[in-house]
C-alpha positions as CSV (number, residue, x, y, z in Angstrom):
1,M,124.2,139.5,109.5
2,A,120.7,140.6,110.4
3,T,118.3,138.0,111.8
4,N,114.5,138.2,111.5
5,K,113.0,138.4,115.0
6,K,109.3,138.5,114.2
7,T,108.7,134.8,114.0
8,G,106.7,134.5,117.2
9,K,103.6,135.9,115.5
10,W,103.8,133.9,112.3
11,R,101.8,130.8,111.4
12,K,103.5,127.6,110.2
13,R,103.2,128.3,106.4
14,T,104.8,131.7,106.8
15,L,107.5,130.2,109.0
16,A,108.3,127.7,106.2
17,V,109.0,130.6,103.9
18,R,110.6,133.1,106.2
19,G,111.6,131.5,109.5
20,G,115.2,131.8,110.5
21,T,116.2,134.0,107.6
22,M,119.4,136.0,108.0
23,R,120.4,138.7,105.6
24,S,123.9,140.0,104.8
25,P,124.4,143.7,104.3
26,F,123.5,143.1,100.6
27,Q,119.9,142.5,101.7
28,E,119.4,139.6,99.4
29,T,115.8,138.2,99.2
30,C,116.9,134.6,98.6
31,E,118.7,133.1,101.5
32,A,122.5,133.2,100.8
33,L,124.6,130.1,100.3
34,F,127.8,130.5,102.3
35,M,130.2,128.0,100.7
36,T,133.1,128.4,103.1
37,S,134.9,126.1,105.4
38,G,136.5,128.8,107.5
39,Y,136.0,132.4,108.7
40,A,138.5,135.3,109.2
41,Y,138.8,137.4,112.3
42,E,139.6,141.1,112.6
43,N,142.5,140.2,114.9
44,A,144.0,137.5,117.1
45,E,142.1,138.7,120.1
46,E,138.8,138.2,118.4
47,A,139.7,134.7,117.4
48,E,140.7,133.9,121.0
49,A,137.4,135.3,122.3
50,R,135.3,133.2,119.9
51,F,137.1,130.0,120.8
52,K,136.7,130.8,124.5
53,G,133.0,131.4,123.9
54,E,133.2,135.0,125.1
55,T,131.8,136.4,121.9
56,G,129.5,135.0,119.2
57,G,130.4,134.3,115.6
58,Y,131.4,131.5,113.3
59,Q,134.7,129.7,113.6
60,Y,134.7,126.7,111.2
61,S,131.8,125.2,109.2
62,R,132.1,121.9,111.0
63,F,130.9,123.8,114.1
64,G,128.4,126.1,112.4
65,N,127.7,127.9,109.1
66,P,125.2,130.7,108.4
67,T,123.3,128.8,105.7
68,V,123.2,125.7,107.9
69,S,122.0,127.9,110.9
70,M,119.1,129.2,108.8
71,F,118.0,125.6,107.9
72,E,118.3,124.5,111.6
73,E,116.3,127.5,112.8
74,R,113.5,127.0,110.3
75,M,113.2,123.3,111.1
76,A,113.1,124.1,114.8
77,L,110.3,126.6,114.3
78,L,108.3,124.2,112.2
79,E,108.7,121.4,114.7
80,G,108.1,123.6,117.8
81,A,111.6,122.8,119.1
82,Q,113.9,125.2,121.0
83,V,116.9,124.4,118.8
84,G,118.0,122.1,115.9
85,R,121.3,120.7,114.5
86,A,121.7,119.5,111.0
87,T,123.7,116.5,110.0
88,A,125.1,114.9,106.8
89,T,122.4,112.2,106.7
90,G,119.3,111.0,108.5
91,M,121.3,108.1,110.0
92,A,124.0,110.5,111.2
93,A,121.2,112.3,113.0
94,V,119.9,109.0,114.6
95,S,123.4,107.9,115.6
96,A,124.2,111.3,117.0
97,V,121.2,111.2,119.3
98,F,122.2,107.7,120.6
99,L,125.9,108.1,120.9
100,S,126.0,111.6,122.3
101,S,123.6,110.9,125.2
102,L,124.1,107.3,126.2
103,R,127.0,105.6,128.0
104,T,127.9,102.1,129.3
105,G,125.2,100.8,131.6
106,D,122.3,102.8,130.0
107,H,119.2,101.1,128.5
108,V,117.1,101.9,125.4
109,V,113.6,100.9,124.7
110,A,112.6,101.0,121.0
111,A,109.7,100.1,118.8
112,R,110.4,96.9,116.9
113,A,109.0,98.4,113.7
114,M,111.8,100.6,112.4
115,F,114.1,101.2,109.4
116,G,116.8,98.5,109.0
117,S,119.7,100.8,109.6
118,C,118.2,102.1,112.8
119,L,117.6,98.6,114.0
120,H,121.3,97.8,113.2
121,V,122.4,100.7,115.4
122,V,120.2,99.6,118.3
123,E,121.0,95.8,118.0
124,Q,124.6,95.8,116.8
125,I,126.4,99.1,117.6
126,L,125.0,100.2,121.0
127,P,125.8,96.8,122.7
128,R,129.5,97.3,121.7
129,F,129.6,100.1,124.2
130,G,127.7,98.3,126.9
131,I,124.3,99.9,126.1
132,T,121.5,97.4,126.4
133,Y,118.1,97.6,124.6
134,T,114.6,96.2,124.6
135,L,112.4,96.0,121.5
136,V,108.7,96.3,122.0
137,D,105.5,96.2,119.9
138,G,105.2,100.0,119.5
139,A,101.4,99.9,119.3
140,D,101.2,98.2,122.8
141,T,101.4,101.1,125.3
142,S,101.7,98.6,128.2
143,A,104.7,97.0,126.6
144,W,106.6,100.3,126.8
145,E,105.8,100.6,130.5
146,K,106.8,97.0,131.2
147,A,110.2,97.5,129.4
148,M,111.2,100.5,131.5
149,R,114.2,100.0,133.9
150,P,116.0,102.4,136.3
151,Q,118.8,102.5,133.6
152,T,116.4,103.4,130.8
153,K,117.6,106.8,129.4
154,L,116.1,106.9,125.9
155,L,112.9,105.7,124.1
156,F,113.0,105.6,120.3
157,L,110.3,105.1,117.7
158,E,109.3,105.8,114.1
159,T,105.7,106.7,113.4
160,P,104.6,105.9,110.7
161,S,107.2,103.2,110.6
162,N,109.1,102.0,107.6
163,P,107.8,100.1,105.6
164,T,104.5,98.9,107.1
165,L,103.2,102.3,108.3
166,A,102.6,101.0,111.9
167,L,101.8,103.9,114.3
168,V,102.8,104.6,117.9
169,D,100.8,106.8,120.3
170,I,103.3,109.5,120.8
171,A,101.5,111.2,123.6
172,A,101.1,108.0,125.6
173,V,104.8,106.9,125.2
174,A,106.0,110.5,126.0
175,K,104.1,110.3,129.3
176,I,105.8,107.0,130.1
177,A,109.2,108.4,129.3
178,G,108.6,111.5,131.4
179,A,107.4,109.5,134.4
180,H,110.7,107.5,134.4
181,G,113.0,110.5,133.8
182,A,113.9,109.3,130.3
183,R,113.7,111.1,126.9
184,L,111.5,110.1,124.0
185,A,113.1,110.5,120.5
186,V,110.7,110.3,117.5
187,D,111.8,109.7,113.8
188,N,109.3,112.0,112.0
189,A,110.7,111.5,108.4
190,F,107.6,109.8,107.0
191,A,105.2,112.5,108.1
192,S,107.3,115.7,108.2
193,P,106.3,118.7,110.4
194,A,103.6,119.5,107.8
195,L,101.6,116.5,109.0
196,Q,102.9,115.6,112.5
197,R,104.7,117.5,115.2
198,P,105.8,115.1,118.0
199,I,107.1,117.8,120.3
200,E,103.5,119.2,120.6
201,L,102.6,115.6,121.8
202,G,105.2,115.5,124.4
203,A,108.3,114.1,122.6
204,H,111.7,115.5,123.7
205,I,113.7,114.9,120.5
206,V,112.6,114.8,116.8
207,I,114.8,113.3,114.1
208,H,114.5,113.7,110.4
209,S,116.2,112.3,107.3
210,S,115.8,115.6,105.4
211,T,116.8,113.5,102.4
212,K,113.2,112.5,102.2
213,Y,110.2,114.9,102.2
214,I,112.2,118.0,103.5
215,D,114.2,118.0,100.3
216,G,111.3,116.5,98.4
217,Q,113.1,116.1,95.0
218,G,115.6,113.4,95.6
219,R,118.6,115.7,95.3
220,A,120.7,115.8,98.4
221,L,121.4,113.9,101.7
222,G,120.8,115.4,105.0
223,G,119.5,115.0,108.6
224,V,118.2,117.1,111.5
225,V,117.9,116.7,115.2
226,L,115.4,119.0,117.0
227,C,115.5,119.2,120.7
228,D,115.6,121.5,123.8
229,R,118.5,123.7,124.7
230,E,119.5,121.4,127.6
231,F,120.0,118.3,125.4
232,L,121.9,120.4,122.8
233,D,124.2,121.9,125.4
234,Q,124.8,118.7,127.5
235,Y,125.2,116.2,124.7
236,L,124.6,117.0,121.1
237,Q,126.6,120.1,120.4
238,V,129.9,118.7,121.7
239,F,129.4,115.4,119.9
240,I,128.7,117.1,116.5
241,R,131.5,119.5,117.0
242,N,134.1,116.9,117.7
243,T,133.0,113.9,115.5
244,G,132.0,115.9,112.5
245,P,128.7,114.5,111.0
246,S,128.1,118.0,109.6
247,I,125.9,118.7,106.6
248,S,127.3,120.6,103.7
249,P,126.2,124.3,103.3
250,F,125.0,123.5,99.8
251,N,122.7,120.6,100.9
252,A,121.4,122.7,103.8
253,W,120.6,125.5,101.3
254,L,118.7,123.0,99.1
255,H,116.7,121.7,102.0
256,L,116.1,125.2,103.4
257,K,114.6,126.3,100.0
258,S,112.5,123.2,99.8
259,L,110.8,124.0,103.1
260,E,109.1,126.9,101.3
261,T,106.9,124.4,99.5
262,L,106.7,121.6,102.1
263,E,103.1,122.0,103.1
264,L,101.9,122.4,99.5
265,R,103.8,119.3,98.4
266,M,102.7,117.2,101.4
267,K,99.0,118.0,100.6
268,Q,99.4,116.7,97.1
269,H,101.4,113.6,98.3
270,C,98.6,112.8,100.6
271,E,95.9,113.3,98.0
272,N,97.8,111.1,95.5
273,A,98.6,108.4,98.0
274,K,95.0,108.1,99.1
275,A,93.9,107.7,95.5
276,V,96.6,105.0,94.9
277,A,95.7,103.2,98.2
278,D,92.0,103.2,97.3
279,F,92.8,101.9,93.8
280,L,95.0,99.1,95.1
281,A,92.5,98.1,97.8
282,G,90.0,97.2,95.0
283,H,92.5,95.2,92.9
284,K,92.2,91.4,92.9
285,K,96.0,91.0,92.7
286,V,96.5,92.8,96.0
287,T,95.8,91.1,99.3
288,R,96.1,94.0,101.7
289,V,96.8,97.7,101.6
290,L,98.3,99.8,104.4
291,Y,97.6,103.6,104.5
292,P,97.1,105.4,107.8
293,F,94.1,107.5,106.6
294,R,92.1,104.6,105.2
295,P,89.5,103.3,107.6
296,D,90.8,99.7,107.2
297,H,94.2,100.7,108.6
298,P,94.4,99.0,112.1
299,Q,95.4,102.3,113.7
300,H,93.2,104.6,111.7
301,N,91.8,106.4,114.7
302,L,95.2,107.1,116.1
303,A,96.4,108.4,112.7
304,R,93.5,110.9,112.6
305,T,94.3,112.0,116.2
306,Q,98.0,112.8,115.8
307,M,98.5,113.4,112.1
308,D,97.1,116.1,109.7
309,G,97.3,113.7,106.7
310,G,98.1,110.1,105.9
311,G,101.4,110.9,104.2
312,G,102.8,109.9,100.8
313,V,103.7,106.3,101.4
314,V,101.5,103.3,100.7
315,A,102.4,99.6,101.5
316,F,100.6,96.7,99.8
317,E,101.0,93.0,99.3
318,V,101.0,91.4,95.9
319,V,99.4,87.9,95.6
320,G,101.9,85.1,95.3
321,G,105.0,86.5,97.1
322,K,108.4,87.5,95.7
323,A,108.3,86.2,92.2
324,P,105.0,88.0,91.2
325,A,106.1,91.1,93.2
326,F,109.4,91.3,91.1
327,K,107.5,90.7,87.9
328,F,105.1,93.5,88.9
329,A,107.9,95.9,89.7
330,N,109.7,95.1,86.5
331,A,106.6,95.8,84.5
332,L,106.1,99.4,85.8
333,K,106.6,102.0,83.1
334,L,106.1,105.3,85.0
335,I,107.0,104.4,88.6
336,D,110.7,103.9,89.2
337,V,112.2,101.0,91.2
338,S,114.2,102.7,93.9
339,N,114.8,102.3,97.7
340,N,114.5,106.0,98.2
341,L,111.3,107.9,99.1
342,G,109.9,111.4,99.5
343,D,110.7,112.3,95.9
344,A,108.5,114.3,93.6
345,K,108.7,111.2,91.4
346,S,106.9,108.0,92.5
347,L,109.3,105.3,93.6
348,I,108.6,101.6,94.6
349,T,110.7,99.1,96.5
350,H,110.6,95.5,97.7
351,P,111.5,96.0,101.4
352,A,112.4,92.3,102.1
353,T,115.2,92.4,99.6
354,T,116.3,96.1,100.0
355,T,115.7,98.3,103.0
356,H,115.2,95.4,105.4
357,S,117.3,92.7,103.7
358,K,119.7,92.6,106.6
359,V,116.9,92.0,109.1
360,A,116.5,88.3,110.1
361,P,113.7,86.6,108.2
362,E,111.8,85.7,111.4
363,E,112.0,89.4,112.5
364,R,110.7,90.5,109.1
365,A,107.8,88.2,109.4
366,A,107.0,89.5,112.9
367,L,107.0,93.0,111.5
368,G,104.6,92.1,108.7
369,I,107.3,92.4,105.9
370,S,106.3,89.5,103.7
371,E,107.9,88.5,100.4
372,G,105.0,90.0,98.5
373,L,105.1,93.4,100.3
374,M,105.8,96.5,98.3
375,R,106.3,100.1,99.4
376,V,105.4,102.9,97.1
377,S,106.4,106.5,97.7
378,V,103.7,108.3,95.8
379,G,105.0,111.3,94.0
380,L,103.4,114.4,92.5
381,E,102.4,113.0,89.1
382,D,98.8,112.8,88.1
383,A,97.2,110.1,90.3
384,E,95.3,108.6,87.3
385,D,98.5,108.0,85.5
386,L,99.9,106.3,88.6
387,C,96.9,104.0,89.0
388,E,97.0,103.1,85.3
389,D,100.7,102.2,85.6
390,L,100.0,100.1,88.7
391,D,97.1,98.4,87.0
392,Q,99.0,97.3,83.9
393,A,101.9,96.1,85.9
394,L,99.7,94.1,88.3
395,K,98.1,92.4,85.2
396,V,101.5,91.2,84.3
397,A,102.2,89.9,87.8
């Protein structure tokens, strides 16, 4: 297959359409979908050479696949990473980073505000292998420094975080990690590379649930790890090859094609989310609204510094707690109740009883996840229709 080698001169929007493209001898204009589990060799000697690493080429789709390779390459180009590896889900990507690079005796520092499943990996799974952790207030740079130990090997954070959209100063935390010989891994799923590129700010590893904005249409699961060649060769590649959290070629193809419209979609998500946030901020049934690009967000200045847009997620609190919040959600006619996000369709969830239901109540309270908090993933519908739907449902609440 022929690989495009001109990418060094292209800008991000062009890379999103053409980066990493490989063409077969048929010269197809749409990236090919290689639905195959295995590959044939010209002879036994060629098979031996590939397994020894003496020659290039594909061996088995758990190790690598041409369609998956195109998706990985394009994601790496958009994030400014040397390499990338796709996984079956976003949590498979998170787990692969932790479990491939850490061993008994190592220590992790992580921002307390994170997705419930990520918190479970840090608090419940890593300690089973003798890996310790410290959770910190991600917004407090001094807390990261104080938590560092000689055994600290990895720092982990989400920014913006799920669901309260708390931010972390990526550049500041990256400096702390580097000064202590540790790596910083950033979950960039809420922003996508269209709005935020952590590697440009000093992060060593970027993680995505490509199920979200990369796919953008709620169709297929996937995850991606973007990193340097050293991390891939020393840790990630051998882990993925032997444990098998591989993405299917079909899902990789869907996400690859979605990258062509990522920037256009994210601009509209941001525009709609800002309109929804502004509407909610003026509603008497709403006590607070969290959106990074609103001036009343507590980290608004940081958001403007490290992000190109506020993203497509808005968090807000309904007056009265859980019962009114449920009544409000049940009264929505356009917006769907769903725990997913990043879809073209607007989706709303009650984090305390869904995505963060397994988090202890006192921990939820510390994170600002109240019984009245709602998270809306603002889609690509007309913003006026969305605001009208929210308005009529809030009147019911």
